[in-house]
N, C-alpha and C positions, 0 to 999 in steps of 0.2 A: 463546520464551514472552514475553520482554520486548517483542519486536516486536509480538506479538499484542495485548498490553495497550496499547501505544502506538497501534496501529491502532484499537482500540476507543475510545480517547480522541477520535480524529478522526471517529468515526462521526456525531456530531451535526452536524458541518460537512458531511458527505456527505449527510445527510438534508436539510439546508437547501438545499444545492446541487441536489439532486434536485427539490425543490419549485420552485426558481427556474428551473431549466433544462429540466425535463421529463425528465431522465435519471434512471435508477434505479441506485443503487450497491448491488450484491448482496453484502452482507457475508459471507454464508455461502460463496458462491463464492470471494470474496477470501481468506477464512480457509482454505478447502480448498487453494487453489493455494499459499498461503504454507506451510502445514504439509507439503505434498508437495514443497516446495523447487523449484517451477517458477518460477524467478526471472525469466526473460525474459517469461513470460506474465504474471507479477505486475506487472512494470513496464509492460507494454503495457496491461493493464487499468487500472492506476492513471493512466496518461497520458491516458486518455479523460476523466478528471475534473480532473486538476491536473498542471501541468508542474513540473519540478524547481524552477525559480526563481520560481514564483508567489508564494510567501510562506514565512515561516520554518517553518511546519508541513510544507509540501511538501518543503522542503530536508531536514528531519529525517527524514521518512518514507522518502524516496529514499536518504538516507544509511544508515539502518538496514537497508533491503533490500539495498543493495550490500555493506554490511559483513557481513551474514549470508551472502550469496553468496560473498564472499571467504573467510570462515572455513570454510565447507563445502568450498571448493575446496582449502584447505590440508590438510584431513583426508584427502583422497583419495590 
């Protein structure tokens, strides 16, 4: 849930990026794959818009995704 809130915080940046680049960030799709725990697909989708080391926000988003993926792997 925290990850989702953090992703929503970055939504404004994605909207601006979409306007500048002509790419469209589908927040609903992103939310769905996060909630379903499809972590590889989540990272692949996100990487179309930002790379891990692009800025401090990207680093934080990838960190949170990978942290959640790790925690879920521990539960299995």
